[in-house]
TIKE-464961 format. One record per atom (N, C-alpha, C): atom name; chain; x, y, z. Coordinates in Angstrom, 3 decimals. Each point is the difference from the previous one (the first is absolute). Example, Ala and Ser with C-alpha at 12.3 -4.5 7.8 and 13.67 -1.06 7.14 Angstrom:
REM TIKE-464961
NODE  atom  chain         u         v         w
NODE     N      A    13.190    -5.690     7.800
NODE    CA      A    -0.890     1.190     0.000
NODE     C      A     0.900     1.200     0.000
NODE     N      A    -0.350     1.050    -0.720
NODE    CA      A     0.820     1.190     0.060
NODE     C      A    -0.770     1.090     0.730
//
This chain:
REM TIKE-464961
NODE  atom  chain         u         v         w
NODE     N      A    26.032   -16.310   -20.437
NODE    CA      A    -1.442     0.000     0.111
NODE     C      A    -0.432     0.213     1.448
NODE     N      A     0.701    -0.683     0.928
NODE    CA      A    -0.340     0.169     1.411
NODE     C      A     0.254     1.432     0.447
NODE     N      A     1.051     0.607    -0.504
NODE    CA      A     0.326     1.381     0.362
NODE     C      A    -1.112     0.944    -0.456
NODE     N      A    -0.496    -0.203    -1.213
NODE    CA      A    -1.081     0.834    -0.522
NODE     C      A    -1.242    -0.166     0.870
NODE     N      A    -0.320    -1.216     0.365
NODE    CA      A    -1.157    -0.268     0.839
NODE     C      A     0.155     0.662     1.362
NODE     N      A     1.169    -0.089     0.590
NODE    CA      A     0.238     0.624     1.300
NODE     C      A    -0.126     1.519    -0.083
NODE     N      A     0.517     0.583    -1.083
NODE    CA      A    -0.111     1.448    -0.183
NODE     C      A    -1.461     0.402    -0.149
NODE     N      A    -0.759    -0.762    -0.769
NODE    CA      A    -1.424     0.297    -0.169
NODE     C      A    -0.755    -0.117     1.316
NODE     N      A     0.287    -1.026     0.765
NODE    CA      A    -0.656    -0.159     1.303
NODE     C      A     0.373     1.129     0.949
NODE     N      A     1.243     0.403    -0.009
NODE    CA      A     0.437     1.109     0.850
NODE     C      A    -0.710     1.286    -0.397
NODE     N      A    -0.119     0.256    -1.290
NODE    CA      A    -0.696     1.201    -0.469
NODE     C      A    -1.475    -0.039     0.382
NODE     N      A    -0.612    -1.157    -0.102
NODE    CA      A    -1.403    -0.136     0.398
NODE     C      A    -0.158     0.275     1.486
NODE     N      A     0.917    -0.481     0.785
NODE    CA      A    -0.051     0.249     1.442
NODE     C      A     0.146     1.462     0.333
NODE     N      A     0.882     0.681    -0.706
NODE    CA      A     0.181     1.434     0.210
NODE     C      A    -1.274     0.738    -0.411
NODE     N      A    -0.567    -0.384    -1.114
NODE    CA      A    -1.231     0.649    -0.464
NODE     C      A    -1.133    -0.233     0.984
NODE     N      A    -0.116    -1.197     0.513
NODE    CA      A    -1.057    -0.307     0.965
NODE     C      A     0.217     0.776     1.288
NODE     N      A     1.227     0.103     0.431
NODE    CA      A     0.301     0.772     1.202
NODE     C      A    -0.332     1.463    -0.196
NODE     N      A     0.299     0.508    -1.173
NODE    CA      A    -0.336     1.379    -0.327
NODE     C      A    -1.499     0.212    -0.041
NODE     N      A    -0.716    -0.977    -0.527
NODE    CA      A    -1.461     0.077    -0.046
NODE     C      A    -0.578    -0.023     1.400
NODE     N      A     0.511    -0.864     0.858
NODE    CA      A    -0.481    -0.059     1.388
NODE     C      A     0.272     1.323     0.696
NODE     N      A     1.150     0.573    -0.245
NODE    CA      A     0.348     1.293     0.602
NODE     C      A    -0.942     1.084    -0.507
NODE     N      A    -0.279    -0.029    -1.310
NODE    CA      A    -0.895     0.994    -0.585
NODE     C      A    -1.387    -0.104     0.620
NODE     N      A    -0.452    -1.208     0.259
NODE    CA      A    -1.323    -0.175     0.595
NODE     C      A    -0.021     0.455     1.444
NODE     N      A     1.081    -0.207     0.729
NODE    CA      A     0.093     0.517     1.364
NODE     C      A    -0.001     1.521    -0.029
NODE     N      A     0.667     0.578    -0.985
NODE    CA      A     0.000     1.447    -0.154
NODE     C      A    -1.401     0.512    -0.322
NODE     N      A    -0.743    -0.741    -0.807
NODE    CA      A    -1.380     0.367    -0.314
NODE     C      A    -0.852    -0.047     1.261
NODE     N      A     0.180    -1.028     0.810
NODE    CA      A    -0.751    -0.106     1.258
NODE     C      A     0.305     1.191     0.911
NODE     N      A     1.237     0.409     0.033
NODE    CA      A     0.376     1.179     0.801
NODE     C      A    -0.600     1.267    -0.596
NODE     N      A     0.085     0.137    -1.304
NODE    CA      A    -0.506     1.195    -0.670
NODE     C      A    -1.511     0.147     0.164
NODE     N      A    -0.694    -1.104     0.077
NODE    CA      A    -1.460     0.028     0.137
NODE     C      A    -0.441    -0.049     1.459
NODE     N      A     0.948     0.184     0.906
NODE    CA      A    -0.253     0.061     1.446
NODE     C      A    -0.525    -1.296     0.615
NODE     N      A     0.232    -1.125    -0.651
NODE    CA      A    -0.397    -1.294     0.562
NODE     C      A     0.730    -0.254     1.327
NODE     N      A     1.253     0.469     0.051
NODE    CA      A     0.831    -0.248     1.178
NODE     C      A    -0.430     0.829     1.208
NODE     N      A    -0.934     0.905    -0.182
NODE    CA      A    -0.531     0.744     1.130
NODE     C      A    -0.843    -0.878     0.906
NODE     N      A    -0.604    -1.021    -0.565
NODE    CA      A    -0.875    -0.900     0.761
NODE     C      A     0.474    -1.447     0.013
NODE     N      A     0.942    -0.348    -0.865
NODE    CA      A     0.475    -1.372    -0.134
NODE     C      A     1.519    -0.050     0.056
NODE     N      A     0.529    -1.164     0.335
NODE    CA      A     1.433    -0.282    -0.067
NODE     C      A     0.152    -1.366    -0.640
NODE     N      A     1.211    -0.334    -0.390
NODE    CA      A     0.225    -1.303    -0.628
NODE     C      A    -0.263    -1.152     0.942
NODE     N      A     0.475     0.115     1.232
NODE    CA      A    -0.011    -1.173     0.884
NODE     C      A    -0.619     0.223     1.370
NODE     N      A    -0.702     1.123     0.201
NODE    CA      A    -0.675     0.205     1.291
NODE     C      A    -1.256     0.824    -0.201
NODE     N      A    -0.956    -0.228     0.867
NODE    CA      A    -1.249     0.749    -0.024
NODE     C      A     0.287     1.432     0.435
NODE     N      A    -0.565     0.958    -0.717
NODE    CA      A     0.054     1.404     0.404
NODE     C      A    -1.456     0.344     0.287
NODE     N      A    -0.665     0.790    -0.801
NODE    CA      A    -1.453     0.159     0.100
NODE     C      A    -0.685    -1.137    -0.744
NODE     N      A     0.586    -0.353    -1.120
NODE    CA      A    -0.495    -1.109    -0.792
NODE     C      A     0.956    -1.171     0.117
NODE     N      A    -0.378    -1.119    -0.593
NODE    CA      A     0.841    -1.195     0.096
NODE     C      A     1.328     0.139    -0.739
NODE     N      A     0.958    -0.814     0.390
NODE    CA      A     1.270    -0.077    -0.712
NODE     C      A    -0.259    -0.543    -1.401
NODE     N      A     0.766     0.483    -0.959
NODE    CA      A    -0.168    -0.498    -1.366
NODE     C      A     0.218    -1.503    -0.076
NODE     N      A     0.931    -0.537     0.773
NODE    CA      A     0.231    -1.451    -0.037
NODE     C      A    -1.210    -0.752     0.546
NODE     N      A    -0.728     0.593     0.940
NODE    CA      A    -1.210    -0.636     0.520
NODE     C      A    -1.128     0.017    -1.031
NODE     N      A    -0.083     1.071    -0.765
NODE    CA      A    -0.990     0.065    -1.074
NODE     C      A     0.309    -1.087    -1.025
NODE     N      A     1.267    -0.113    -0.382
NODE    CA      A     0.402    -1.019    -0.975
NODE     C      A    -0.321    -1.397     0.524
NODE     N      A     0.244    -0.235     1.285
NODE    CA      A    -0.268    -1.321     0.583
NODE     C      A    -1.501    -0.299     0.012
NODE     N      A    -0.806     1.008     0.309
NODE    CA      A    -1.452    -0.195     0.062
NODE     C      A    -0.573    -0.393    -1.364
NODE     N      A     0.510     0.628    -1.045
NODE    CA      A    -0.550    -0.228    -1.332
NODE     C      A     0.770    -1.035    -0.819
NODE     N      A     1.049    -0.559     0.574
NODE    CA      A     0.828    -0.977    -0.720
NODE     C      A    -0.861    -1.145    -0.531
NODE     N      A     0.217    -0.331    -1.255
NODE    CA      A    -0.698    -1.115    -0.625
NODE     C      A    -1.377     0.350    -0.548
NODE     N      A    -0.478     1.193     0.235
NODE    CA      A    -1.299     0.414    -0.535
NODE     C      A     0.196     0.577    -1.395
NODE     N      A    -0.728    -0.526    -0.955
NODE    CA      A     0.161     0.431    -1.389
NODE     C      A    -0.351     1.474    -0.199
NODE     N      A    -0.911     0.510     0.801
NODE    CA      A    -0.436     1.387    -0.150
NODE     C      A     0.639     0.932     1.029
NODE     N      A     1.116    -0.420     0.581
NODE    CA      A     0.653     0.778     1.059
NODE     C      A     0.357     1.411    -0.454
NODE     N      A     0.656     0.110    -1.133
NODE    CA      A     0.408     1.328    -0.465
NODE     C      A    -1.214     0.868    -0.285
NODE     N      A    -1.049    -0.577    -0.545
NODE    CA      A    -1.216     0.768    -0.284
NODE     C      A    -0.627     0.504     1.300
NODE     N      A    -0.005    -0.823     1.038
NODE    CA      A    -0.534     0.430     1.296
NODE     C      A     0.819     1.154     0.566
NODE     N      A     1.313    -0.092    -0.126
NODE    CA      A     0.868     1.059     0.516
NODE     C      A    -0.192     1.271    -0.820
NODE     N      A    -0.102    -0.120    -1.303
NODE    CA      A    -0.247     1.174    -0.847
NODE     C      A    -1.295     0.687     0.432
NODE     N      A    -1.035    -0.766     0.256
NODE    CA      A    -1.274     0.573     0.445
NODE     C      A     0.158     0.719     1.330
NODE     N      A     0.704    -0.619     0.941
NODE    CA      A     0.238     0.657     1.288
NODE     C      A     0.805     1.281    -0.163
NODE     N      A     0.980    -0.028    -0.870
NODE    CA      A     0.829     1.179    -0.233
NODE     C      A    -0.807     1.145    -0.605
NODE     N      A    -0.826    -0.308    -0.960
NODE    CA      A    -0.691     1.049    -0.746
NODE     C      A    -1.338     0.412     0.598
NODE     N      A    -0.696    -0.930     0.652
NODE    CA      A    -1.324     0.307     0.549
NODE     C      A    -0.023     0.060     1.516
NODE     N      A     1.095    -0.459     0.628
NODE    CA      A     0.045    -0.069     1.449
NODE     C      A    -0.637    -1.285     0.494
NODE     N      A     0.080    -0.233     1.304
NODE    CA      A    -0.617    -1.193     0.589
NODE     C      A    -0.272     0.248     1.471
NODE     N      A    -0.914    -0.777     0.540
NODE    CA      A    -0.361     0.101     1.410
NODE     C      A    -0.184    -1.400     0.557
NODE     N      A     0.571    -0.249     1.163
NODE    CA      A    -0.245    -1.246     0.705
NODE     C      A     0.810    -1.194    -0.440
NODE     N      A     0.840     0.147    -1.000
NODE    CA      A     0.788    -1.127    -0.480
NODE     C      A     1.104    -0.346     0.994
NODE     N      A     0.579     1.030     0.630
NODE    CA      A     1.118    -0.187     0.925
NODE     C      A    -0.315     0.566     1.381
NODE     N      A    -1.258     0.106     0.331
NODE    CA      A    -0.383     0.572     1.277
NODE     C      A    -0.785     1.286    -0.210
NODE     N      A    -0.147     0.785     1.060
NODE    CA      A    -0.872     1.170    -0.080
NODE     C      A     0.554     1.177    -0.804
NODE     N      A     1.296     0.061    -0.207
NODE    CA      A     0.591     1.114    -0.742
NODE     C      A    -0.332    -0.122    -1.477
NODE     N      A    -0.612     1.031    -0.555
NODE    CA      A    -0.355    -0.001    -1.419
NODE     C      A     1.196     0.447    -0.834
NODE     N      A     0.094    -0.537    -1.198
NODE    CA      A     1.009     0.459    -0.954
NODE     C      A    -0.711     0.919    -0.978
NODE     N      A     0.443     1.246    -0.111
NODE    CA      A    -0.656     0.919    -0.937
NODE     C      A     0.383    -0.325    -1.439
NODE     N      A    -0.832     0.444    -0.944
NODE    CA      A     0.396    -0.160    -1.397
NODE     C      A     1.217     0.864    -0.292
NODE     N      A     0.801    -0.432    -0.939
NODE    CA      A     1.223     0.709    -0.357
NODE     C      A    -0.063     0.469    -1.443
NODE     N      A     0.593     1.145    -0.261
NODE    CA      A     0.045     0.551    -1.351
NODE     C      A     1.136    -0.681    -0.765
NODE     N      A    -0.338    -1.083    -0.665
NODE    CA      A     0.970    -0.784    -0.769
NODE     C      A    -0.541    -0.243    -1.391
NODE     N      A     0.872    -0.028    -0.953
NODE    CA      A    -0.410    -0.446    -1.336
NODE     C      A    -0.190    -1.518     0.064
NODE     N      A    -0.664    -0.540    -1.001
NODE    CA      A    -0.181    -1.455    -0.055
NODE     C      A     1.350    -0.705    -0.046
NODE     N      A     0.942     0.563    -0.742
NODE    CA      A     1.338    -0.609    -0.114
NODE     C      A     0.728     0.052     1.342
NODE     N      A    -0.091     1.118     0.707
NODE    CA      A     0.647     0.109     1.313
NODE     C      A    -0.596    -0.989     0.988
NODE     N      A    -1.323    -0.120     0.008
NODE    CA      A    -0.662    -0.933     0.914
NODE     C      A     0.419    -1.432    -0.297
NODE     N      A     0.064    -0.357    -1.266
NODE    CA      A     0.409    -1.355    -0.385
NODE     C      A     1.451    -0.255     0.384
NODE     N      A     0.856     0.984    -0.213
NODE    CA      A     1.411    -0.127     0.361
NODE     C      A     0.144    -0.199     1.511
NODE     N      A    -0.686     0.825     0.769
NODE    CA      A     0.086    -0.118     1.459
NODE     C      A    -0.575    -1.328     0.499
NODE     N      A    -1.100    -0.445    -0.591
NODE    CA      A    -0.589    -1.277     0.411
NODE     C      A     0.970    -1.152    -0.260
NODE     N      A     0.645     0.009    -1.152
NODE    CA      A     0.986    -1.044    -0.300
NODE     C      A     1.180     0.056     0.941
NODE     N      A     0.434     1.209     0.326
NODE    CA      A     1.119     0.170     0.927
NODE     C      A    -0.372    -0.500     1.397
NODE     N      A    -1.201     0.326     0.452
NODE    CA      A    -0.444    -0.480     1.317
NODE     C      A    -0.018    -1.530     0.014
NODE     N      A    -0.534    -0.609    -1.040
NODE    CA      A    -0.087    -1.458    -0.041
NODE     C      A     1.378    -0.657    -0.068
NODE     N      A     1.015     0.722    -0.407
NODE    CA      A     1.357    -0.549    -0.078
NODE     C      A     0.726     0.051     1.362
NODE     N      A    -0.600     0.645     0.987
NODE    CA      A     0.649     0.115     1.314
NODE     C      A    -0.070    -1.338     0.736
NODE     N      A     1.057    -0.318     0.725
NODE    CA      A     0.045    -1.266     0.743
NODE     C      A     0.512     0.234     1.380
//
């Protein structure tokens, strides 16, 4: 029984790692990495800083989805974030991925 549980946990970990990789690939494909990085400010804030700012907020992902799809101004300083051509599913996926950064 313990062996089955360990195998299931290992498979879940592999799947989660694959999902995280897929989301990083989506961020690259949508040119997010042109202005952002995981752990340092580029033109925009680091993804880990965005996650830290919104940590614990129930509407964090919704706020990020809005910024992704409609753009934002003044949230992180004078540099504006333009709206991005994303489907609702892509925006939600990216918002969840950003919030998972530490």
